Legacy VTK file of the C-alpha trace (Angstrom):
# vtk DataFile Version 3.0
C-alpha trace
ASCII
DATASET POLYDATA
POINTS 85 float
136.522 108.492 75.348
140.160 108.597 76.297
141.339 106.991 79.501
144.071 107.902 81.941
145.833 105.560 84.315
145.749 106.608 87.940
146.611 105.149 91.303
144.364 105.385 94.337
144.621 103.972 97.827
141.604 102.021 99.067
141.028 99.500 101.817
141.725 95.841 101.175
138.060 95.085 101.901
136.890 97.550 99.251
139.389 96.167 96.745
138.208 92.607 97.392
134.563 93.641 96.974
135.431 95.451 93.753
137.259 92.424 92.395
134.312 90.183 93.312
131.864 92.492 91.542
134.148 92.629 88.505
134.221 88.823 88.336
130.437 88.575 88.754
129.840 91.181 86.050
132.642 89.875 83.833
134.108 93.377 83.611
137.600 94.688 84.195
138.178 96.123 87.669
138.906 99.552 86.178
135.512 99.574 84.467
133.736 98.694 87.717
135.568 101.533 89.467
134.760 103.949 86.629
131.059 102.982 86.732
130.962 103.471 90.496
132.617 106.885 90.208
130.218 107.949 87.460
127.230 106.990 89.603
128.663 108.760 92.649
129.379 111.929 90.676
125.886 111.923 89.116
124.323 111.635 92.579
126.540 114.467 93.804
125.491 116.681 90.861
121.839 115.876 91.555
122.250 116.794 95.218
123.882 120.097 94.269
121.061 120.837 91.830
118.471 120.064 94.501
120.194 122.449 96.900
120.118 125.173 94.244
116.448 124.529 93.444
115.503 124.591 97.117
117.363 127.857 97.549
115.564 129.380 94.577
112.057 128.058 95.269
112.096 127.171 98.944
110.982 130.567 100.212
107.492 131.248 101.472
105.155 132.711 98.868
105.405 136.466 98.497
102.457 138.706 99.402
101.773 139.070 95.688
101.717 135.275 95.233
99.389 134.841 98.204
96.994 137.468 96.838
97.007 135.783 93.433
96.290 132.395 94.997
93.407 133.872 97.001
91.885 135.383 93.847
92.284 132.188 91.831
90.961 129.718 94.422
87.240 130.519 93.823
87.778 130.366 90.049
89.432 126.970 90.249
86.688 125.728 92.576
84.003 126.760 90.028
85.903 125.019 87.234
86.224 121.831 89.265
82.556 121.928 90.268
81.528 122.294 86.601
83.534 119.186 85.708
81.675 117.038 88.273
79.167 114.577 86.724
LINES 1 86
85 0 1 2 3 4 5 6 7 8 9 10 11 12 13 14 15 16 17 18 19 20 21 22 23 24 25 26 27 28 29 30 31 32 33 34 35 36 37 38 39 40 41 42 43 44 45 46 47 48 49 50 51 52 53 54 55 56 57 58 59 60 61 62 63 64 65 66 67 68 69 70 71 72 73 74 75 76 77 78 79 80 81 82 83 84
C-alpha cells in the first residue's frame, strides 16, 4: 500500500490524545490516525448500506406477500406441531 503525506488541522486536545495512544500502542502517530480513519470510514459505509437496505426492505408487505403469509401460516403450524415430542 502506498502512502501519501498530508496535513490536517485538529485540536490540540485531539493531537495530545492521539500522541498518547500512539505511545501506549507503540505505533507511529500516522498509523494511529490511519487506523482511526479506516474505522470511521468502515462505520460510515456500514451506515450507508443499512440505509439502502432499509429503503429496499423497509416497506410494509405487499398484498401478495400478506396473502402468501396467510396461506403458509397453517402449514407451518402443522409442521411445528408434528415436530413436538
